[in-house]
matplotlib code that plots the C-alpha trace (Angstrom):
import matplotlib.pyplot as plt

x = [35.0, 37.5, 41.0, 40.6, 40.9, 39.6, 41.9, 42.8, 42.5, 46.2, 46.4, 47.5, 45.4, 42.8, 41.0, 37.8, 37.5, 41.2, 43.7, 45.8, 43.4, 45.0, 43.6, 46.3, 46.5, 47.6, 48.7, 48.2, 49.7, 53.0, 52.5, 55.3, 56.1, 55.8, 52.6, 50.5, 47.8, 45.3, 44.3, 47.3, 45.9, 47.6, 46.1, 47.1, 45.8, 45.8, 49.3, 50.6, 49.3, 50.9, 54.3, 54.0, 53.3, 56.3, 58.5, 56.9, 55.3, 57.9, 61.1, 62.0, 61.2, 63.0, 66.4, 66.2, 67.9, 71.1, 71.7, 68.8, 70.2, 73.7, 72.6, 70.4, 73.2, 75.8, 73.8, 73.0, 74.8, 77.0, 77.6, 75.7, 78.0, 75.6, 72.9, 70.2, 71.2, 70.8, 67.5, 66.1, 66.9, 65.4, 62.3, 61.8, 62.2, 59.6, 57.0, 57.6, 56.8, 53.7, 52.4, 53.4, 53.2, 50.7, 48.2, 48.4, 48.7, 47.6, 44.7, 43.6, 44.7, 44.1, 40.4, 40.6, 40.8, 39.7, 37.8, 40.4, 43.4, 45.8, 48.6, 48.9, 47.3, 44.5, 44.0, 44.0, 41.3, 39.2, 39.6, 38.5, 35.4, 34.7, 34.7, 32.5, 34.5, 38.0, 40.1, 43.4, 44.7, 44.0, 45.5, 48.6, 49.0, 48.7, 51.4, 53.7, 53.1, 54.0, 57.1, 58.2, 57.8, 60.1, 62.7, 62.3, 62.7, 66.1, 67.3, 66.1, 68.1, 71.2, 71.1, 69.8, 72.3, 75.3, 74.5, 74.5, 77.8, 79.4, 79.2, 82.2, 84.3, 83.7, 83.7, 86.1, 89.2, 88.7, 91.3, 90.7, 91.8, 88.4, 86.9, 87.7, 85.8, 82.5, 81.0, 81.9, 80.5, 77.3, 77.1, 77.6, 74.8, 72.4, 73.3, 72.6, 69.3, 68.2, 69.3, 67.2, 64.0, 63.2, 63.1, 60.6, 61.2, 58.3, 60.4, 62.6, 59.8, 58.4, 61.3, 61.1, 58.6, 60.4, 63.8, 62.6, 60.8, 64.0, 65.8, 63.3, 63.7, 67.5, 67.3, 64.9, 67.2, 70.2, 68.2, 67.0, 70.5, 71.9, 69.1, 70.7, 73.8, 71.9, 68.2, 67.7, 67.2, 63.6, 63.1, 63.3, 59.7, 58.6, 58.0, 59.5, 63.1, 62.3, 60.9, 63.8, 66.3, 64.8, 64.7, 68.3, 69.5, 67.6, 67.5, 69.6, 66.8, 64.6, 67.3, 67.6, 64.0, 65.3, 67.6, 65.0, 62.6, 65.0, 63.5, 60.0, 60.9, 58.9, 55.8, 53.8, 54.1, 51.5, 48.9, 50.2, 50.2, 46.9, 45.2, 47.6, 47.4, 44.3, 44.1, 44.0, 47.3, 49.2, 47.8, 48.5, 52.0, 52.8, 51.3, 52.2, 55.5, 57.3, 56.8, 57.9, 61.0, 62.0, 61.6, 63.7, 66.3, 66.4, 66.3, 69.2, 71.3, 70.5, 71.5, 74.8, 75.7, 74.9, 77.2, 79.9, 79.7, 82.2, 79.5, 77.6, 79.7, 77.9, 75.6, 73.9, 77.1, 78.5, 75.6, 76.6, 78.8, 81.8, 80.7, 77.6, 78.8, 79.1, 75.7, 74.0, 76.0, 74.7, 71.2, 71.2, 72.4, 69.5, 67.1, 68.2, 68.0, 64.4, 63.6, 65.1, 63.1, 59.8, 60.5, 61.6, 58.4, 56.4, 58.0, 56.9, 53.3, 53.2, 54.2, 51.4, 49.0, 50.4, 50.1, 46.5, 45.5, 47.1, 50.0, 52.6, 52.8, 52.3, 55.3, 56.4, 55.0, 55.7, 54.1, 56.8, 54.2, 51.2, 49.5, 50.5, 49.2, 51.5, 54.5, 55.4, 58.6, 59.0, 62.3, 62.6, 61.9, 64.2, 67.1, 66.4, 66.3, 69.6, 71.3, 69.9, 71.1, 74.6, 74.9, 73.9, 76.6, 79.2, 77.9, 77.4, 79.8, 78.8, 75.4, 75.8, 76.1, 73.1, 71.1, 71.4, 69.6, 67.1, 63.9, 62.8, 61.0, 59.4, 58.3, 57.0, 54.9, 53.5, 52.6, 50.7, 48.8, 47.7, 46.5, 44.6, 43.1, 41.5, 39.3, 38.3, 37.4, 35.5, 33.7, 33.5, 33.0, 30.9, 32.7, 32.1, 34.8, 36.0, 36.1, 37.9, 40.5, 40.9, 41.5, 44.0, 45.9, 48.0, 49.2, 50.0, 51.9, 54.1, 54.6, 55.5, 58.0, 59.7, 59.5, 61.0, 63.7, 64.7, 64.7, 67.4, 69.6, 69.5, 73.2, 74.1, 72.4, 68.6, 68.7, 69.0, 65.4, 64.1, 65.8, 64.4, 60.9, 61.0, 62.0, 59.2, 56.6, 57.8, 57.4, 53.9, 52.8, 54.1, 52.3, 49.0, 49.1, 50.2, 47.5, 44.9, 46.0, 46.1, 42.6, 41.1, 42.6, 41.4, 37.9, 37.8, 38.7, 36.4, 32.9, 30.1, 29.5, 25.7, 26.4, 28.7, 26.1, 23.5, 25.9, 26.6, 22.9, 22.6, 25.6, 26.2, 29.9, 30.9, 30.4, 33.0, 32.2, 33.1, 33.5, 35.6, 36.5, 37.7, 39.5, 38.7, 38.8, 35.5, 32.7, 30.6, 33.2, 33.9, 37.2, 40.1, 40.8, 37.2, 37.3, 40.6, 39.3, 36.3, 38.4, 41.2, 39.7, 36.2, 34.6, 32.5, 32.3, 29.0, 29.4, 31.3, 32.1, 33.3, 35.4, 36.4, 38.5, 37.9, 39.6, 37.4, 38.3, 38.0, 40.7, 38.8, 35.6, 33.3, 33.0, 29.3, 30.1, 33.0, 31.1, 28.5, 27.0, 24.9, 23.3, 23.5, 22.2, 22.0, 25.6, 27.2, 27.4, 29.3, 31.3, 32.6, 35.0, 35.8, 38.8, 39.8, 43.0, 44.7, 43.7, 45.5, 43.4, 43.1, 40.8, 40.4, 39.3, 37.0, 35.5, 34.7, 32.2, 30.4, 29.1, 27.1, 25.5, 24.5, 27.5, 28.9, 31.9, 35.1, 38.1, 40.3, 38.1, 37.7, 39.9, 41.1, 41.6, 43.9, 44.6, 48.3, 48.9, 52.2, 52.7, 54.8, 55.9, 54.4, 55.6, 52.4, 50.2, 50.1, 53.2, 56.6, 58.7, 61.0, 58.0, 56.4, 59.6, 59.5, 55.9, 56.8, 59.7, 57.4, 54.8, 57.3, 58.7, 55.3, 54.6, 52.7, 49.0, 48.7, 51.0, 49.6, 46.0, 47.0, 45.4, 46.3, 49.0, 47.7, 44.3, 45.4, 45.3, 46.9, 46.0, 48.0, 47.5, 49.7, 48.8, 50.6, 50.7]
y = [-54.6, -57.4, -57.4, -53.7, -52.9, -49.9, -47.6, -48.1, -45.5, -45.0, -44.8, -48.3, -51.1, -53.1, -56.0, -55.8, -58.1, -58.4, -60.0, -56.8, -53.8, -50.6, -47.7, -46.2, -44.4, -45.8, -44.2, -45.8, -49.3, -49.1, -45.5, -43.8, -40.2, -40.2, -38.4, -39.4, -36.9, -36.1, -39.2, -41.0, -41.4, -40.2, -37.2, -37.3, -38.0, -41.5, -41.3, -39.6, -42.5, -45.0, -43.2, -42.8, -46.5, -47.3, -45.4, -46.8, -50.2, -51.6, -50.1, -53.4, -55.8, -53.4, -53.8, -57.7, -57.9, -56.7, -60.0, -62.6, -64.1, -64.2, -66.1, -68.6, -69.4, -69.7, -72.3, -74.5, -77.8, -76.6, -73.2, -71.6, -72.8, -75.1, -74.0, -75.7, -73.8, -70.5, -71.4, -73.0, -70.1, -67.5, -69.8, -70.1, -66.4, -65.7, -68.1, -67.0, -63.4, -64.7, -67.0, -65.2, -61.5, -61.5, -64.3, -64.3, -60.6, -58.6, -60.9, -62.6, -61.0, -57.4, -58.4, -59.1, -55.4, -54.0, -50.9, -50.3, -51.0, -54.0, -55.4, -58.2, -56.4, -55.1, -58.6, -59.9, -57.4, -58.3, -62.0, -61.4, -59.5, -62.3, -64.9, -62.7, -63.3, -63.1, -66.0, -66.8, -68.5, -65.4, -63.2, -65.3, -65.3, -61.5, -61.2, -63.5, -61.7, -58.3, -59.7, -61.1, -57.6, -56.1, -58.7, -57.6, -54.0, -54.7, -56.9, -54.9, -51.7, -53.8, -56.1, -53.5, -50.7, -53.1, -54.8, -51.5, -50.2, -53.5, -52.2, -50.1, -53.3, -53.7, -50.0, -48.9, -47.1, -48.5, -50.9, -53.8, -51.7, -50.3, -53.6, -53.0, -49.7, -51.1, -52.0, -48.7, -46.7, -48.8, -48.2, -44.5, -44.2, -46.1, -44.1, -40.9, -42.3, -43.1, -39.8, -37.8, -39.6, -37.3, -34.4, -36.0, -37.1, -35.4, -33.0, -35.6, -38.2, -36.4, -37.6, -41.3, -42.3, -40.7, -41.9, -45.5, -45.3, -44.3, -47.2, -49.7, -48.3, -48.5, -52.1, -52.9, -51.2, -53.2, -56.3, -55.7, -54.9, -58.2, -60.4, -60.3, -61.9, -65.2, -64.8, -68.5, -67.3, -66.7, -70.4, -69.8, -68.4, -72.0, -73.7, -76.9, -75.6, -74.6, -78.0, -79.7, -77.6, -78.5, -82.2, -82.1, -80.6, -83.1, -82.1, -79.1, -77.9, -77.4, -75.3, -73.3, -72.1, -70.0, -68.1, -67.8, -66.3, -63.3, -62.1, -61.6, -60.1, -57.0, -58.6, -58.1, -54.4, -54.5, -55.6, -53.5, -50.2, -50.7, -48.1, -45.4, -45.7, -47.9, -51.2, -49.9, -47.9, -50.7, -53.3, -51.1, -50.2, -53.9, -55.4, -52.8, -51.4, -53.2, -56.8, -56.3, -54.3, -56.9, -59.8, -58.0, -57.5, -61.2, -62.3, -60.0, -61.4, -64.9, -64.2, -62.6, -65.6, -68.0, -66.1, -65.4, -67.9, -65.8, -63.1, -65.5, -64.3, -60.8, -60.8, -57.4, -55.4, -57.3, -56.0, -52.4, -50.8, -49.0, -45.7, -45.5, -47.6, -44.8, -43.2, -46.6, -47.2, -43.9, -44.6, -48.1, -46.6, -44.1, -46.9, -49.0, -46.0, -45.4, -49.1, -48.8, -45.7, -47.4, -50.3, -47.9, -45.8, -49.1, -50.1, -46.9, -47.4, -51.0, -49.9, -47.4, -50.2, -52.6, -50.0, -49.1, -52.8, -53.4, -55.5, -53.0, -50.4, -46.8, -45.2, -41.7, -41.2, -37.9, -36.2, -34.8, -33.1, -31.0, -31.9, -35.6, -38.1, -40.8, -38.7, -40.1, -40.8, -43.3, -42.6, -45.9, -48.0, -45.9, -46.5, -50.3, -50.6, -48.7, -50.8, -54.0, -53.0, -52.1, -55.4, -57.3, -55.5, -56.6, -60.2, -60.5, -58.2, -59.1, -59.1, -62.8, -63.6, -61.3, -63.0, -66.2, -64.4, -62.7, -64.4, -66.1, -63.1, -62.3, -65.9, -66.1, -62.9, -64.2, -67.6, -65.7, -63.7, -66.9, -68.5, -65.4, -65.3, -68.6, -67.1, -64.3, -66.6, -69.0, -66.8, -63.3, -64.3, -67.3, -69.7, -73.4, -75.3, -77.3, -74.1, -72.2, -75.0, -75.0, -71.3, -71.1, -74.4, -73.7, -70.5, -72.3, -75.0, -72.3, -70.4, -73.5, -74.5, -71.2, -70.9, -74.4, -73.8, -70.6, -72.4, -74.6, -71.5, -71.1, -72.0, -69.5, -66.6, -67.2, -67.4, -63.7, -62.8, -65.8, -64.4, -60.9, -62.2, -64.5, -61.5, -59.4, -62.1, -62.5, -58.8, -58.7, -61.9, -60.6, -57.3, -58.8, -61.4, -59.0, -56.4, -59.3, -60.2, -56.7, -55.9, -59.0, -58.2, -54.6, -55.6, -58.1, -55.5, -52.8, -51.7, -51.5, -47.9, -48.2, -49.4, -46.5, -44.0, -45.4, -45.1, -41.4, -40.8, -42.2, -40.3, -37.2, -36.0, -32.4, -31.1, -29.2, -26.9, -27.9, -31.1, -34.1, -36.7, -40.1, -42.3, -45.9, -49.1, -50.4, -47.9, -50.2, -50.2, -47.3, -45.9, -46.3, -42.6, -41.7, -44.0, -42.5, -39.0, -39.7, -41.5, -39.0, -35.7, -36.4, -34.4, -35.1, -32.7, -31.3, -33.1, -36.4, -38.0, -41.7, -41.7, -44.8, -44.8, -47.8, -49.1, -50.7, -53.4, -51.0, -48.6, -45.4, -44.3, -41.6, -38.4, -39.0, -42.3, -41.0, -40.1, -41.9, -40.4, -42.4, -40.6, -42.6, -40.2, -36.4, -36.3, -39.0, -39.7, -42.4, -41.2, -43.7, -42.3, -44.7, -44.7, -46.9, -48.9, -46.6, -43.3, -41.1, -40.2, -36.6, -36.2, -32.4, -32.6, -35.4, -33.7, -30.7, -32.9, -33.5, -29.9, -30.8, -33.6, -31.5, -32.3, -28.8, -27.9, -25.9, -28.1, -25.6, -25.7, -29.5, -31.9, -35.2, -37.9, -40.8, -43.9, -44.7, -48.2, -49.2, -52.9, -55.2, -58.8, -61.7, -65.3, -66.7, -65.6, -64.7, -65.1, -66.4, -63.9, -63.1, -62.3, -60.1, -58.1, -57.7, -56.5, -54.1, -52.7, -52.2, -50.4, -48.1, -47.1, -46.5, -43.0, -40.8, -40.9, -37.2, -36.7, -39.6, -38.3, -34.6, -33.7, -30.3, -31.1, -28.5, -30.2, -33.7, -35.3, -38.7, -40.9, -44.1, -47.6, -50.6, -53.9, -57.2, -59.4]
z = [-31.7, -32.4, -31.1, -30.4, -26.7, -24.7, -23.0, -19.3, -16.6, -16.4, -20.1, -20.2, -21.6, -19.9, -21.5, -23.4, -26.4, -26.8, -24.4, -24.5, -24.5, -25.1, -27.1, -29.1, -32.4, -35.6, -38.8, -42.1, -42.5, -44.2, -45.2, -47.0, -47.3, -51.0, -51.5, -48.5, -48.1, -45.4, -43.5, -44.8, -48.4, -51.4, -53.1, -56.7, -60.2, -61.7, -63.2, -60.1, -58.1, -60.4, -60.2, -56.5, -56.1, -58.2, -55.7, -52.6, -53.3, -55.7, -54.2, -52.4, -55.2, -57.6, -55.9, -56.0, -59.4, -57.7, -56.0, -56.7, -59.9, -58.5, -55.4, -57.3, -59.8, -57.0, -55.1, -58.1, -58.4, -61.3, -59.8, -62.7, -65.4, -67.2, -69.6, -67.6, -64.5, -66.2, -68.0, -64.9, -62.6, -64.9, -65.4, -61.6, -61.1, -63.8, -62.5, -58.9, -60.0, -61.8, -59.1, -55.9, -56.9, -59.7, -58.9, -55.1, -54.3, -57.3, -58.3, -55.1, -51.8, -52.9, -53.0, -49.2, -48.1, -44.8, -46.0, -48.6, -46.3, -46.4, -44.4, -41.9, -38.9, -41.1, -42.4, -38.8, -37.8, -40.9, -40.1, -36.5, -37.7, -40.2, -37.4, -35.3, -32.1, -30.9, -32.1, -30.4, -33.6, -35.7, -33.0, -32.8, -36.6, -36.7, -34.0, -35.9, -39.2, -37.5, -35.9, -39.3, -40.7, -38.1, -39.1, -42.8, -41.7, -40.3, -43.1, -46.2, -45.6, -44.9, -47.9, -50.3, -49.6, -49.2, -52.6, -54.3, -52.6, -53.5, -57.1, -56.2, -56.3, -60.1, -61.0, -63.7, -62.4, -58.9, -57.4, -55.2, -52.2, -52.0, -50.8, -47.0, -47.2, -48.7, -45.3, -43.7, -46.7, -46.5, -42.8, -43.3, -45.8, -43.5, -40.4, -42.4, -43.6, -40.0, -38.7, -41.1, -40.1, -37.2, -39.6, -41.9, -45.5, -47.3, -49.2, -50.8, -51.0, -54.0, -56.0, -55.0, -57.7, -60.6, -59.4, -59.0, -62.4, -64.0, -62.2, -63.6, -67.1, -66.9, -65.7, -68.5, -71.1, -69.9, -70.1, -73.6, -74.7, -73.3, -74.4, -77.8, -76.4, -76.5, -77.5, -76.7, -73.1, -74.0, -73.7, -69.9, -70.0, -70.2, -66.8, -68.2, -67.6, -64.0, -63.3, -64.9, -63.1, -59.7, -60.6, -61.8, -58.6, -56.4, -52.7, -53.6, -55.8, -52.7, -51.1, -54.4, -53.9, -51.0, -53.3, -56.1, -53.5, -53.3, -56.6, -55.0, -51.7, -51.3, -52.9, -49.7, -50.1, -52.9, -50.3, -47.4, -49.3, -51.0, -48.7, -49.9, -53.6, -54.3, -56.1, -59.7, -59.6, -57.9, -60.3, -63.3, -62.1, -61.6, -64.7, -67.3, -66.0, -63.0, -64.1, -67.7, -66.5, -64.0, -66.5, -69.1, -66.4, -65.5, -69.1, -69.9, -67.0, -68.1, -71.7, -70.6, -68.4, -71.3, -73.5, -70.8, -67.9, -66.0, -65.6, -63.2, -60.3, -60.5, -63.5, -62.7, -62.5, -65.5, -67.6, -67.3, -70.0, -68.6, -70.0, -67.9, -65.0, -62.4, -63.2, -62.8, -59.6, -58.2, -59.4, -57.8, -54.5, -54.6, -55.4, -52.5, -50.1, -51.4, -50.8, -47.3, -46.6, -47.5, -45.1, -42.3, -42.6, -42.8, -39.5, -37.9, -39.1, -38.1, -34.6, -34.5, -35.5, -33.0, -30.2, -31.3, -31.3, -27.9, -29.0, -27.8, -25.0, -25.8, -27.6, -28.4, -31.9, -33.5, -36.5, -38.8, -41.1, -40.4, -43.7, -44.2, -41.6, -42.9, -41.9, -38.5, -36.5, -33.7, -32.0, -30.1, -33.2, -35.3, -32.8, -32.6, -36.4, -36.8, -34.1, -35.8, -39.2, -38.0, -36.1, -39.3, -41.2, -38.7, -38.6, -42.4, -44.2, -47.7, -49.5, -50.2, -46.5, -45.8, -48.6, -46.6, -43.7, -45.9, -46.9, -43.7, -42.4, -45.8, -46.5, -42.9, -43.4, -46.7, -45.1, -42.4, -45.1, -46.8, -43.6, -42.6, -46.1, -45.5, -42.7, -45.1, -47.9, -45.7, -43.2, -44.9, -48.5, -47.5, -49.8, -49.3, -47.5, -50.6, -52.6, -49.9, -49.6, -53.4, -53.5, -50.6, -50.7, -53.8, -52.2, -48.9, -50.8, -52.5, -49.3, -47.3, -50.0, -50.0, -46.1, -45.7, -48.2, -46.4, -43.0, -44.4, -44.5, -40.7, -40.3, -43.0, -41.2, -41.4, -37.6, -37.4, -38.5, -36.5, -33.4, -34.1, -34.8, -31.6, -29.5, -30.8, -30.4, -26.8, -26.1, -27.7, -25.9, -22.5, -23.0, -24.1, -21.3, -18.7, -19.5, -19.5, -16.0, -14.9, -16.2, -14.7, -11.3, -11.5, -12.5, -9.6, -7.1, -8.5, -7.7, -10.4, -11.4, -10.7, -7.2, -6.6, -7.8, -5.5, -2.6, -3.5, -3.5, 0.0, 1.3, -0.9, -0.8, -1.0, -4.6, -6.5, -9.5, -13.0, -14.9, -14.2, -16.9, -15.7, -18.3, -17.9, -19.9, -18.7, -18.5, -16.3, -13.5, -11.2, -12.3, -9.7, -10.1, -9.1, -6.1, -4.9, -5.5, -3.3, -0.7, -0.4, -1.6, -0.4, -3.3, -6.4, -9.3, -10.5, -13.8, -14.2, -17.5, -17.6, -20.8, -22.7, -25.9, -28.1, -31.1, -33.8, -36.2, -39.1, -40.4, -39.7, -38.0, -39.6, -37.5, -37.1, -35.4, -33.3, -30.2, -28.2, -25.0, -22.6, -19.6, -16.4, -13.9, -13.4, -12.2, -14.5, -18.2, -20.2, -23.2, -25.7, -28.3, -31.1, -33.4, -36.3, -35.9, -38.3, -36.7, -34.2, -31.1, -30.1, -27.1, -27.2, -30.8, -30.2, -27.1, -29.3, -31.2, -27.9, -27.9, -31.0, -29.1, -26.0, -23.7, -23.2, -21.2, -21.4, -21.8, -20.0, -16.9, -17.0, -14.9, -16.4, -13.8, -14.7, -12.5, -12.5, -11.5, -9.9, -10.8, -8.7, -9.6, -7.8, -8.1, -6.7, -9.6, -13.3, -15.4, -14.6, -12.6, -15.5, -17.6, -14.9, -14.8, -18.6, -18.4, -15.6, -17.7, -20.6, -18.5, -16.9, -20.4, -22.0, -23.2, -20.8, -21.7, -21.3, -24.3, -26.2, -26.1, -26.4, -23.2, -21.8, -19.1, -16.7, -16.6, -15.6, -12.2, -11.7, -8.7, -8.2, -6.8, -6.5, -8.2, -8.1, -11.3]

ax = plt.figure().add_subplot(projection="3d")
ax.plot(x, y, z, "-o")
ax.set_aspect("equal")
plt.show()
């Protein structure tokens, strides 16, 4: 087990192989309601998978044409008025789509899957397993990647929906007086979107794929129509113009890369959603549909600007004929809502993964569908995302201002993917060091260039995702460090289980009928709840089960490997229940499997003992006082383990102890 901690006695984590051990359940990484089937995987035919992937995987990158070209042209030295600026921008966008999305993610990274699953945390677990031991560097990279994704989860809904609603400003028959209402309208749409999350989105998710497919076709059609405005735009497919454009702009050319990168935001979703749709449907959807549609759109925008330089101020909306403007505006708004929904659902799933891997405390995670494992709702995350989105709309009331903040979180996550990929190539695939460096270094150079160019936009708003990411890293670091200290202290003050059993043989206590199950993070140490039960109640049950829930470094665990029973004595047995980092633990269901292995008991006549630790801050040890208080706050607000593990509440006994950290 790598980076996958066992569950503590109080349902809070205690260290095993991870600094922050906590067994929690995780739904599929970045799952989306659009056709997730049992286990979080899509159940559909080949074309159904392709259409579903178009709605889920490519929703974010499919809304980039609304603002990417405009921002890149606006930041060029000429303001987008020169021919080289237009040709160079389209060329850079084209080659960014080829090198970053196609080569890096579709061809290379999608080979580095963790039992078919992708995403930063899945890649982190795979890298840990490839190394063969827990690596602090890999763990830190995974935490940073997860934090960057949360930043993306706040920015994507804001910039996507706002950029679509801004189309009202150029709509036929609409006066300039509508401008003050654009932000309130966008805020209203986003508030409604977040409010429906608790009810589940499975019913409307079925339409996501077809709507997004129509959106891509409309963009492609508009692009083809305007390419004939100036067919010379096809010259932009040559990398020569992109290179000349960067050279012509000098230092400004490096800054321009940050705006060009807006065209590939959402590329990481190809890797993250791999477990839902499979490699083949995602690759087919990208190569044969999404990539051609996007390129036709950007070529059309470029040709329009070449023929009419005034269109550079908002090339996408300038492409739309008046007769179909309103339908396209409505379609664009729906497309941005779908893209936002995918990111929100991804944030919910990432939270479950982080909880399962011990990076965050338990949270209230609700299933909104009985048949689709990917349909989950995390109230606290939903509230935080909504507040973050609304704050961004107030701070950055135009999509151009938001675009300045956008990019840092996405480029940071992509950089983390490339760094983690090196460990996979070198240690798992067993490539030689020179070959590993040759494979990964080009991607690192590209990622560093994009990341560096976006960092230059810190004064323009890029500080926002950095602040969000830093806050999340702080929370994760505090939680992992605090649980490590707490576990070490508990282990130091505990008695080995074998010693306790020998003591009980020498002085047998009163025996109570039935079975007692003691949850603990370390099955070799006498659980605190067991010690308190003996000390205060002076009884020992006829049958005693020391239960530990472990998280593996694999997405899922086969039912045959779920349970491991180890007899210790006539009165005691160890029970290890294993879950993948993308599974949701259900102890009653797992205990039902025990009957097949000879451990028979009635769960409704079984008592579950949990040790509840009351943590107090101590300036003399552990973390700084402010961090101790943060850790205590996180512990106090963690979800009750009884609810988290689906234990019948009437069968739970909690025994407390005070611990200083």
